[in-house]
C-alpha positions as CSV (number, residue, x, y, z in Angstrom):
1,X,103.1,131.0,66.7
2,X,99.8,129.6,65.3
3,X,97.2,131.6,63.8
4,X,95.1,131.6,67.1
5,X,98.1,132.7,69.1
6,X,99.1,135.5,66.6
7,X,95.4,136.8,66.8
8,X,95.7,137.0,70.8
9,X,98.9,138.7,70.4
10,X,97.2,141.5,68.3
11,X,94.4,142.0,70.7
12,X,96.5,142.6,73.6
13,X,97.6,145.7,72.0
14,X,94.0,147.1,72.2
15,X,94.7,148.0,75.6
16,X,98.3,149.1,77.4
17,X,97.4,147.3,80.6
18,X,96.9,143.5,80.9
19,X,94.2,144.2,83.8
20,X,92.4,147.4,84.4
21,X,89.6,147.2,86.8
22,X,86.6,149.0,85.4
23,X,83.6,147.9,83.3
24,X,83.5,151.0,81.1
25,X,85.3,149.4,78.1
26,X,83.5,146.0,78.5
27,X,79.9,147.8,78.2
28,X,81.1,149.7,75.6
29,X,82.2,146.8,73.5
30,X,78.7,144.9,74.7
31,X,76.7,147.6,73.4
32,X,78.4,147.7,70.0
33,X,77.7,143.7,69.9
34,X,74.3,144.4,70.7
35,X,74.3,143.8,74.6
36,X,74.1,140.0,74.3
37,X,74.4,139.9,78.0
38,X,70.8,140.9,78.1
39,X,69.7,138.0,75.9
40,X,71.2,135.2,77.9
41,X,69.3,133.1,80.4
42,X,69.9,131.0,83.2
43,X,73.1,132.4,84.3
44,X,75.2,131.0,87.1
45,X,78.2,133.3,88.5
46,X,81.1,131.6,90.1
47,X,83.5,133.6,92.2
48,X,86.3,133.0,94.5
49,X,89.9,133.0,95.2
50,X,90.1,129.2,94.6
51,X,87.7,126.3,93.6
52,X,86.0,127.9,91.0
53,X,86.9,125.9,88.2
54,X,85.9,122.6,90.3
55,X,82.6,124.0,91.2
56,X,82.2,124.8,87.6
57,X,83.1,121.7,86.0
58,X,81.2,119.7,88.8
59,X,78.0,121.6,88.3
60,X,78.1,121.1,84.5
61,X,78.5,117.7,85.0
62,X,75.8,116.9,87.2
63,X,73.3,119.2,85.1
64,X,74.4,117.0,82.0
65,X,73.4,114.0,83.5
66,X,70.0,115.5,84.5
67,X,69.7,116.6,80.7
68,X,70.7,119.9,80.8
69,X,72.9,121.5,78.4
70,X,75.5,124.0,79.5
71,X,77.9,126.8,78.2
72,X,80.7,127.2,80.3
73,X,83.5,130.2,80.5
74,X,86.6,130.1,82.5
75,X,90.0,131.1,82.8
76,X,92.9,130.7,82.3
77,X,93.4,128.1,80.1
78,X,96.2,125.3,80.2
79,X,97.2,124.5,76.7
80,X,94.7,126.3,74.4
81,X,92.8,129.5,74.5
82,X,89.5,127.2,73.1
83,X,89.7,125.5,76.7
84,X,88.0,128.6,77.8
85,X,84.8,128.2,75.4
86,X,82.6,125.7,75.9
87,X,79.1,125.8,74.0
88,X,76.5,123.4,73.9
89,X,78.8,121.0,76.0
90,X,81.7,121.5,73.3
91,X,84.9,123.0,73.3
92,X,84.9,125.4,70.6
93,X,87.2,124.5,67.7
94,X,90.3,126.7,66.9
95,X,88.8,127.8,63.5
96,X,85.5,129.0,65.1
97,X,87.2,130.9,67.6
98,X,89.5,132.7,65.3
99,X,86.7,133.7,63.2
100,X,84.8,135.1,66.5
101,X,87.7,137.1,67.5
102,X,88.2,138.8,64.2
103,X,84.7,139.9,64.3
104,X,84.9,141.0,67.8
105,X,88.2,143.0,66.7
106,X,86.4,144.7,63.8
107,X,83.5,146.0,65.8
108,X,85.9,147.0,68.4
109,X,87.8,149.3,65.8
110,X,89.9,151.5,67.5
111,X,88.4,151.5,71.1
112,X,90.2,150.2,74.1
113,X,89.7,147.0,75.7
114,X,91.8,144.5,77.6
115,X,92.2,141.0,76.1
116,X,90.4,139.3,78.8
117,X,87.5,142.0,78.4
118,X,87.5,140.7,74.5
119,X,87.5,137.1,75.4
120,X,84.6,137.5,77.8
121,X,82.4,139.6,75.3
122,X,83.5,137.2,72.5
123,X,81.8,134.3,74.8
124,X,78.7,136.1,75.6
125,X,77.8,137.0,72.0
126,X,78.7,133.7,70.6
127,X,76.5,132.0,73.5
128,X,73.7,133.9,72.0
129,X,73.5,130.8,69.8
130,X,72.7,128.7,72.6
131,X,70.8,131.2,75.0
132,X,68.5,128.9,76.3
133,X,71.3,126.6,77.9
134,X,72.8,126.8,81.4
135,X,75.4,129.6,81.3
136,X,78.1,128.9,84.0
137,X,80.7,131.9,84.1
138,X,83.6,132.0,86.2
139,X,84.7,135.4,87.4
140,X,88.4,136.5,86.3
141,X,90.2,138.7,88.8
142,X,87.9,139.6,91.8
143,X,84.4,140.3,90.8
144,X,83.2,143.8,91.5
145,X,84.8,145.2,88.3
146,X,85.6,142.0,86.3
147,X,83.9,141.9,82.9
148,X,81.8,139.0,84.1
149,X,79.8,141.3,86.2
150,X,77.5,142.3,83.4
151,X,74.1,140.6,84.2
152,X,71.0,142.2,85.5
153,X,69.5,138.9,86.7
154,X,71.0,135.7,87.2
155,X,70.0,132.0,88.7
156,X,72.6,131.7,91.2
157,X,75.9,132.4,92.3
158,X,78.4,129.8,93.7
159,X,81.3,131.4,96.2
160,X,84.3,129.3,96.4
161,X,87.2,129.6,99.0
162,X,88.3,133.3,99.5
163,X,91.7,134.0,100.4
164,X,94.5,136.4,99.7
165,X,96.2,136.8,96.4
166,X,96.4,139.3,93.8
167,X,96.7,141.8,96.5
168,X,98.9,144.2,94.2
169,X,95.7,145.2,92.6
170,X,93.8,146.3,96.0
171,X,93.8,149.4,97.8
172,X,92.7,147.6,100.9
173,X,95.4,144.6,100.9
174,X,93.7,142.7,103.2
175,X,91.2,139.5,103.2
176,X,88.4,142.3,103.9
177,X,89.4,144.1,100.6
178,X,89.4,140.8,98.9
179,X,85.9,139.9,100.3
180,X,84.4,143.2,99.4
181,X,85.6,142.9,95.9
182,X,84.5,139.3,95.7
183,X,81.0,139.7,97.0
184,X,79.7,143.2,97.4
185,X,78.1,143.3,94.1
186,X,76.6,140.0,93.7
187,X,73.0,140.0,92.3
188,X,70.1,139.1,94.4
189,X,69.0,135.5,93.7
190,X,70.6,132.5,95.5
191,X,73.9,132.5,96.9
192,X,76.0,129.1,97.7
193,X,79.0,129.3,99.8
194,X,82.0,126.8,99.7
195,X,83.6,125.9,103.2
196,X,86.4,128.3,104.0
197,X,89.6,128.1,105.5
198,X,88.3,129.3,108.8
199,X,85.2,130.7,110.6
200,X,86.5,134.2,110.6
201,X,86.6,134.5,106.7
202,X,83.1,132.6,106.9
203,X,81.8,135.3,109.2
204,X,83.3,137.9,107.2
205,X,81.6,136.8,104.0
206,X,78.0,136.7,105.9
207,X,78.2,140.1,107.3
208,X,79.2,141.4,103.7
209,X,76.2,139.7,102.3
210,X,74.0,141.0,105.0
211,X,72.0,143.4,103.0
212,X,72.2,140.9,99.8
213,X,68.6,139.7,99.6
214,X,69.5,136.4,98.0
215,X,68.5,133.0,99.7
216,X,71.8,132.0,101.1
217,X,73.3,128.5,101.8
218,X,76.4,127.9,103.6
219,X,78.5,125.0,103.9
220,X,78.5,123.3,107.1
221,X,75.2,124.9,108.1
222,X,72.7,124.6,105.2
223,X,74.6,121.5,103.5
224,X,77.4,119.2,104.3
225,X,79.6,116.5,103.3
226,X,81.6,113.9,104.8
227,X,83.7,110.9,104.9
228,X,82.8,108.2,107.3
229,X,84.8,105.5,108.8
230,X,83.2,102.8,106.4
231,X,84.5,104.5,103.6
232,X,81.4,106.2,102.1
233,X,80.7,109.7,101.5
234,X,77.8,111.4,103.2
235,X,76.0,114.3,101.8
236,X,73.2,116.2,103.4
237,X,71.3,119.1,103.1
238,X,67.4,120.2,103.7
239,X,66.0,118.1,100.9
240,X,67.9,114.8,102.5
241,X,71.0,113.0,102.4
242,X,72.9,111.1,99.7
243,X,75.8,108.4,99.9
244,X,78.0,109.5,97.1
245,X,80.4,107.3,95.5
246,X,84.1,108.4,95.2
247,X,84.2,111.3,92.7
248,X,87.2,111.3,90.1
249,X,88.7,114.4,91.5
250,X,91.5,113.5,93.8
251,X,91.7,115.2,97.1
252,X,89.4,115.8,100.2
253,X,89.1,119.8,99.4
254,X,87.3,118.3,96.0
255,X,84.4,117.0,98.3
256,X,83.7,120.5,99.5
257,X,83.8,122.0,96.2
258,X,81.6,119.3,94.7
259,X,79.3,119.5,97.6
260,X,78.6,123.1,96.9
261,X,77.7,122.4,93.2
262,X,75.3,119.3,94.7
263,X,73.5,121.8,96.8
264,X,73.0,124.4,94.0
265,X,72.2,121.7,91.6
266,X,69.3,120.3,94.0
267,X,67.8,123.4,95.2
268,X,67.8,125.4,91.7
269,X,67.5,122.7,89.2
270,X,65.3,119.4,88.7
271,X,68.1,116.8,89.5
272,X,67.8,113.5,90.9
273,X,70.4,111.6,93.4
274,X,71.3,109.2,90.7
275,X,72.3,112.3,88.2
276,X,74.4,113.5,91.2
277,X,76.1,110.1,91.7
278,X,76.9,109.5,88.2
279,X,77.9,113.4,87.5
280,X,80.3,113.2,90.2
281,X,82.2,110.4,88.6
282,X,82.4,111.9,85.2
283,X,83.8,115.4,85.8
284,X,86.1,116.2,83.4
285,X,88.8,118.7,84.8
286,X,92.5,119.2,84.0
287,X,95.3,120.2,86.0
288,X,93.6,119.8,89.5
289,X,95.5,117.1,91.4
290,X,95.6,115.1,87.9
291,X,97.4,111.9,87.3
292,X,99.5,111.5,83.8
293,X,99.3,108.0,83.5
294,X,100.5,107.7,80.1
295,X,103.1,109.9,77.7
296,X,106.6,111.3,77.2
297,X,107.0,112.5,80.9
298,X,105.4,109.5,82.3
299,X,108.1,107.2,80.4
300,X,111.2,109.2,82.1
301,X,109.6,109.2,85.3
302,X,110.0,105.2,85.4
303,X,108.1,103.7,88.3
304,X,107.0,106.9,90.1
305,X,103.5,108.6,89.4
306,X,103.5,112.1,87.8
307,X,100.6,114.5,89.4
308,X,99.8,117.9,88.3
309,X,98.1,120.9,90.4
310,X,98.0,124.4,89.1
311,X,97.5,125.9,92.6
312,X,99.6,128.9,93.0
313,X,98.2,130.6,96.4
314,X,98.9,129.7,100.0
315,X,95.0,128.1,100.4
316,X,95.6,125.8,97.5
317,X,98.9,124.9,99.1
318,X,96.9,124.0,102.3
319,X,94.9,121.6,100.4
320,X,97.4,119.9,98.3
321,X,99.6,119.4,101.4
322,X,96.7,117.9,103.2
323,X,96.4,115.6,100.3
324,X,100.1,114.6,100.3
325,X,99.9,113.8,103.9
326,X,97.3,111.6,103.0
327,X,99.5,109.3,100.8
328,X,101.5,106.4,101.4
329,X,103.8,107.2,99.0
330,X,106.8,109.7,99.3
331,X,105.8,113.1,97.5
332,X,108.6,115.2,95.8
333,X,107.4,118.3,94.9
334,X,108.4,120.1,91.6
335,X,107.7,123.9,91.5
336,X,107.9,126.8,89.4
337,X,105.9,130.0,90.1
338,X,105.2,133.5,88.6
339,X,106.9,136.3,90.0
340,X,104.0,138.2,91.7
341,X,102.8,135.1,93.8
342,X,103.6,134.6,97.7
343,X,106.4,132.4,97.3
344,X,107.5,131.9,100.7
345,X,103.8,131.5,101.9
346,X,103.2,128.8,99.2
347,X,106.0,126.7,100.0
348,X,106.0,126.5,103.4
349,X,103.2,124.2,103.7
350,X,104.9,121.6,102.0
351,X,108.1,122.1,104.5
352,X,107.1,118.7,106.6
353,X,104.8,117.1,103.8
354,X,107.1,116.4,100.9
355,X,110.8,114.5,100.9
356,X,112.1,117.2,98.7
357,X,111.6,120.1,96.8
358,X,113.2,121.0,93.4
359,X,112.6,124.5,91.6
360,X,112.6,125.2,87.9
361,X,111.9,128.3,85.8
362,X,108.4,128.1,84.0
363,X,109.3,127.6,80.3
364,X,107.8,130.7,77.8
365,X,106.9,132.7,80.8
366,X,108.5,136.2,80.9
367,X,106.6,136.3,84.5
368,X,107.9,133.2,85.8
369,X,110.7,133.8,89.2
370,X,113.7,132.5,88.2
371,X,114.8,129.5,90.2
372,X,117.6,131.3,92.0
373,X,115.4,134.0,93.1
374,X,112.9,131.6,94.1
375,X,115.4,129.8,96.1
376,X,116.7,132.9,97.7
377,X,113.3,133.9,98.9
378,X,113.0,130.1,101.0
379,X,116.2,130.7,102.7
380,X,114.5,131.0,106.0
381,X,112.6,127.9,105.9
382,X,115.9,125.7,106.4
383,X,114.9,123.1,103.8
384,X,116.9,121.7,101.2
385,X,116.2,122.9,97.8
386,X,117.1,121.4,94.4
387,X,117.5,123.3,91.0
388,X,116.7,121.9,87.7
389,X,117.0,123.4,84.4
390,X,113.8,122.1,82.8
391,X,110.6,119.9,83.4
392,X,112.2,116.9,81.9
393,X,115.5,117.3,83.7
394,X,113.2,117.9,87.2
395,X,111.7,114.5,86.4
396,X,115.1,112.8,85.4
397,X,116.6,114.2,88.8
398,X,113.7,112.5,91.1
399,X,113.4,109.3,88.9
400,X,116.0,108.1,91.4
401,X,113.3,107.4,93.9
402,X,111.1,104.3,93.5
403,X,107.5,104.2,93.7
404,X,106.9,107.8,94.7
405,X,105.0,110.8,93.6
406,X,106.6,113.8,91.4
407,X,104.1,116.2,92.2
408,X,104.2,119.5,89.8
409,X,102.7,122.6,91.5
410,X,102.8,126.3,91.9
411,X,101.5,127.7,88.5
412,X,99.1,126.9,86.0
413,X,101.0,128.0,83.5
414,X,103.9,125.4,84.2
415,X,100.9,122.9,84.6
416,X,99.9,123.8,80.9
417,X,103.8,123.3,80.0
418,X,103.8,119.9,81.5
419,X,100.8,118.7,79.6
420,X,102.0,120.2,76.2
421,X,105.5,118.2,76.9
422,X,103.8,114.7,77.7
């Protein structure tokens, strides 16, 4: 365990619960820190079940091309906690983060705060050094009682795909309960709503936002994106149309995410068409249909491709399976998941899309479901399931196939382990 991991381990002891949905502890710590949230400018809140990181990174890439500097707060990380902290468009150095967290812990004293609350407050305090930058801040769990919901004003909010996940934390364990938690306390400014899985969810979001006085922009009504038969990607909104190049993110669902960021950038910031075109081809985002083109695991895979995606709920599996169906290669799914996920609903969308499914335990994760228990939950699907002892063994097992794709999906934690091993 390195210094940062050891420090994080100690910070976790400041509250007995990993997740505790209330804002009291956050505001207490922020007050001790001099209320940095009130000193920051240009706040962009990003909420939703899925697509938050894709929207955040695509917006940042477009704004960078237009000359804007950004601070970016996201979660969870894949390989290091430093990934969550980007200031002035640079990922923080590990030594700097250690010093910041030590200072925060000293100021916190004997008061309670969860790890996520501490990390959020640390980001807000350090962002004071670059307070005039655009601050793009991804919500953690839901939003109403999330420690990122601490601002009095913002420039805008981006709403990603909303679907069922983390139901164990809600009394109202329905899509209505999730929508309420995510959008009922949004600030009054500008709200951009991504493409939803169906009209019912979109209508429920619109109804919940009825008394929010923000200007609201919905995918499909106020902006849109489509692939044309000639291969062009066509974006349009009230400002005008743009013919876009292929972005450097795989999957049609990423076009919807990117289009939401384009709409936001055009309406709120001074960006030109060329900034958008260049920006979407330079998005730096790990673990979302990311291909590993070199490394230890790539060598084991022989002539097969390795692609990783941290999707871990039903709506993400629908997006991934749609991408699979567009491939002209066989796809072999390698999957590990955490215990608290909807395992059956995640896997069922791959039944007719992939050639095989291999289950593994996620290394170094006590909360991972065992591959044996995972397999038992899938009995009703009537599909052939393979079990492997490790990430490497799963790749070796599937290396007997030629010119196919080994796709890792089901957990961001697993994706992080894959990247570490590679």
